[in-house]
VEXDREN-2710 file (C-alpha; in Angstrom, 1 decimal):
% VEXDREN-2710
k/r/px/py/pz
1/MET/-10.2/-11.0/-4.7
2/ARG/-11.6/-9.9/-8.2
3/GLU/-11.6/-6.3/-9.0
4/LEU/-14.7/-4.7/-8.1
5/ALA/-16.8/-2.4/-10.5
6/SER/-16.7/1.2/-8.9
7/THR/-20.2/1.1/-7.8
8/GLU/-19.8/-2.2/-6.1
9/GLU/-16.5/-1.2/-4.5
10/GLN/-18.2/2.1/-3.3
11/GLU/-20.9/0.1/-1.7
12/LEU/-18.5/-2.1/0.1
13/VAL/-16.5/0.8/1.3
14/GLU/-19.7/2.5/2.7
15/ALA/-20.5/-0.9/4.4
16/LEU/-17.1/-0.9/6.1
17/ARG/-17.4/2.6/7.1
18/ALA/-20.8/1.8/8.8
19/GLY/-19.3/-1.1/10.7
20/ASP/-20.8/-3.9/8.7
21/GLU/-19.2/-6.9/10.2
22/ALA/-20.5/-9.3/7.5
23/ALA/-19.0/-7.2/4.8
24/PHE/-15.6/-7.0/6.7
25/MET/-15.5/-10.7/7.3
26/ARG/-16.2/-11.4/3.6
27/LEU/-13.2/-9.2/2.8
28/VAL/-11.0/-11.0/5.3
29/ARG/-11.9/-14.4/3.7
30/GLU/-11.2/-13.1/0.2
31/LEU/-7.9/-11.3/0.9
32/GLY/-6.7/-12.9/4.1
33/PRO/-4.8/-15.9/2.5
34/SER/-3.1/-13.6/-0.1
35/MET/-2.1/-11.1/2.7
36/LEU/-0.6/-13.8/4.8
37/ARG/1.3/-15.1/1.9
38/LEU/2.8/-11.7/1.1
39/ALA/3.5/-10.9/4.8
40/ARG/5.4/-14.1/5.1
41/LEU/7.9/-12.9/2.6
42/PHE/9.0/-10.1/4.6
43/VAL/9.2/-11.5/8.2
44/SER/10.9/-14.4/10.0
45/SER/8.0/-16.8/10.9
46/GLN/4.4/-17.6/10.2
47/ALA/3.4/-16.3/13.6
48/VAL/4.9/-12.9/12.9
49/ALA/3.2/-12.9/9.5
50/GLU/-0.1/-13.4/11.1
51/ASP/0.6/-10.5/13.5
52/VAL/1.4/-8.3/10.6
53/VAL/-1.9/-9.3/8.8
54/GLN/-3.9/-8.5/12.0
55/ASP/-2.1/-5.1/12.4
56/ALA/-2.8/-4.4/8.7
57/TRP/-6.6/-5.1/9.1
58/VAL/-6.6/-2.8/12.2
59/ALA/-5.1/-0.1/10.1
60/VAL/-7.6/-0.7/7.3
61/LEU/-10.5/-0.2/9.8
62/ARG/-9.0/2.8/11.3
63/GLY/-8.2/4.4/7.9
64/ILE/-11.2/3.4/5.8
65/ASP/-12.8/6.8/6.3
66/ARG/-9.8/8.3/4.8
67/PHE/-9.9/6.1/1.6
68/GLU/-10.1/8.3/-1.3
69/ALA/-10.3/5.6/-4.1
70/ARG/-7.2/6.9/-5.9
71/SER/-6.5/3.2/-6.3
72/SER/-8.7/0.1/-5.9
73/LEU/-9.6/-1.0/-2.4
74/ARG/-7.7/-4.2/-2.9
75/THR/-4.5/-2.2/-3.9
76/TRP/-4.9/0.1/-0.9
77/ILE/-5.3/-2.7/1.5
78/PHE/-2.2/-4.5/-0.1
79/ARG/-0.2/-1.3/0.3
80/ILE/-1.1/-1.0/4.0
81/LEU/-0.2/-4.8/4.4
82/THR/3.2/-4.5/2.6
83/ASN/4.2/-1.2/4.5
84/THR/3.3/-3.0/7.8
85/ALA/5.3/-6.1/6.7
86/LYS/8.3/-4.2/5.5
87/THR/8.5/-2.1/8.7
88/ARG/8.2/-5.3/10.8
89/GLY/10.7/-7.1/8.7
90/VAL/13.3/-4.3/8.9
91/ARG/12.8/-4.1/12.7
92/GLU/13.4/-7.8/13.0
93/GLY/16.5/-7.6/11.0
94/ARG/17.8/-4.5/12.9
95/SER/20.9/-3.8/10.8
96/VAL/19.4/-4.8/7.4
97/PRO/18.9/-1.7/5.3
98/PHE/15.6/-1.2/3.5
99/SER/17.4/-1.3/0.2
100/ALA/18.4/-4.9/0.7
101/LEU/14.8/-6.0/0.6
102/ALA/15.2/-5.4/-3.2
103/GLY/18.1/-7.7/-3.6
104/GLY/20.7/-5.1/-4.7
105/ASP/22.2/-5.0/-8.3
106/GLU/23.0/-8.6/-8.9
107/PRO/22.5/-9.8/-12.5
108/ALA/19.1/-11.5/-13.2
109/VAL/21.0/-14.1/-15.3
110/ASP/24.4/-15.7/-14.7
111/PRO/26.9/-13.7/-16.8
112/ASP/28.6/-17.1/-17.6
113/ARG/25.6/-17.8/-19.9
114/PHE/26.6/-15.1/-22.2
115/LEU/29.6/-14.9/-24.7
116/PRO/32.6/-12.8/-23.6
117/ASP/33.6/-9.5/-25.1
118/ASP/36.3/-11.1/-27.2
119/ALA/34.0/-13.6/-28.8
120/ARG/32.5/-13.3/-32.4
121/PHE/29.1/-12.4/-30.9
122/PRO/29.8/-10.8/-27.6
123/GLY/26.8/-10.7/-25.2
124/HIS/24.9/-13.3/-27.0
125/TRP/23.7/-16.5/-25.3
126/ALA/26.4/-19.0/-24.7
127/ALA/23.9/-21.3/-23.0
128/PRO/20.4/-20.2/-24.1
129/PRO/17.3/-21.2/-22.1
130/GLU/16.2/-24.6/-22.8
131/ARG/12.7/-25.5/-24.2
132/TRP/10.6/-27.5/-21.7
133/GLU/9.0/-30.5/-23.0
134/GLY/6.0/-31.9/-21.2
135/ALA/3.8/-29.1/-19.8
136/GLU/2.2/-31.5/-17.4
137/ARG/5.4/-31.6/-15.5
138/LEU/5.1/-27.9/-14.8
139/LEU/1.7/-28.6/-13.3
140/ALA/3.0/-31.4/-11.1
141/GLY/2.8/-30.8/-7.3
142/GLU/6.5/-31.3/-6.9
143/THR/7.2/-28.5/-9.4
144/LEU/4.6/-26.1/-7.9
145/ALA/6.4/-26.8/-4.5
146/LEU/9.8/-26.0/-6.2
147/ILE/8.4/-22.7/-7.4
148/GLU/7.3/-21.7/-4.0
149/ARG/10.6/-22.6/-2.4
150/GLU/12.4/-20.5/-5.0
151/ILE/10.1/-17.6/-4.5
152/GLU/10.8/-17.8/-0.6
153/LYS/14.6/-17.7/-1.5
154/LEU/14.3/-14.3/-3.3
155/PRO/14.8/-10.9/-1.7
156/PRO/11.5/-9.8/-0.1
157/LEU/10.6/-7.3/-2.7
158/GLN/11.4/-9.5/-5.7
159/ALA/9.3/-12.2/-3.9
160/ALA/6.5/-9.7/-3.3
161/VAL/6.4/-8.6/-7.0
162/ILE/6.4/-12.1/-8.5
163/THR/3.9/-13.3/-6.1
164/MET/1.5/-10.4/-6.6
165/ARG/2.0/-10.5/-10.3
166/ASP/2.2/-14.2/-11.1
167/VAL/0.5/-15.9/-8.1
168/GLU/-2.2/-13.2/-7.2
169/GLY/-2.8/-12.0/-10.7
170/LEU/-2.5/-8.3/-9.9
171/ASP/-1.5/-6.1/-12.9
172/ALA/1.7/-4.0/-12.9
173/ASP/-0.1/-0.7/-11.9
174/GLU/-1.6/-2.4/-8.8
175/VAL/1.7/-3.8/-7.9
176/ARG/3.4/-0.4/-8.3
177/ASN/0.9/1.3/-6.1
178/ALA/0.8/-1.5/-3.4
179/LEU/4.6/-1.5/-3.1
180/ASP/5.2/2.1/-3.9
181/LEU/7.6/1.4/-6.8
182/SER/8.4/3.1/-9.9
183/GLU/7.4/1.4/-13.2
184/THR/11.0/0.7/-14.0
185/ASN/11.7/-0.7/-10.5
186/GLN/8.7/-2.9/-10.7
187/ARG/9.8/-4.2/-14.1
188/VAL/13.4/-4.9/-13.0
189/LEU/12.2/-6.7/-9.8
190/LEU/9.9/-8.8/-11.7
191/HIS/12.5/-9.7/-14.4
192/ARG/15.0/-10.7/-11.8
193/ALA/12.6/-12.8/-9.9
194/ARG/11.3/-14.7/-13.0
195/SER/14.8/-15.2/-14.1
196/LYS/15.9/-16.9/-10.9
197/VAL/12.7/-19.0/-10.7
198/ARG/13.1/-20.0/-14.3
199/ARG/16.7/-20.9/-13.8
200/ALA/15.7/-23.3/-11.0
201/LEU/13.1/-24.8/-13.2
202/GLU/15.6/-25.3/-15.9
203/GLU/17.8/-27.2/-13.6
204/TYR/14.7/-29.4/-12.4
205/MET/13.5/-30.1/-16.0
206/ARG/16.9/-31.4/-17.3
END
């Protein structure tokens, strides 16, 4: 869903408040696939993700009268969706702490790729990232499928951030607001996610 001009968005909000079914269905068509993709990152199955999306839409309709436009409508809806999905995901995992969704403090890049402290240039690349030749390979279906698989392997919050930023095209502020993250956390999660996906692509491109 593209970002709406303030007047256009206000008209959409008023239509939703008035119970305009056509306006709601248009919103569902535009945001539904993205919401399902995001929900799937937090829960165990496609069926549960569909339930999460449905619950999120119910919450949107129930809460639209309280929407204060402090963020865009899209960001507000994504925040409802991700909160619903995170709650459902933690409940499914039972003993999984909320902090585990972020992936802990693991390094974004394998430490073995840097020179040790006793080297002439400690901390510099020992095995720098390789330049990829043939951009058409990055656009190949199998490469895109690889990226999707690698994103699915990430901790949920890392996966959500890279999906929202690099797949859905949201900007940093939208992602921060939707996921309730600080600027630093959003940046760290995105860096870790991109590093892991890049590492998998490097191995594939060799």
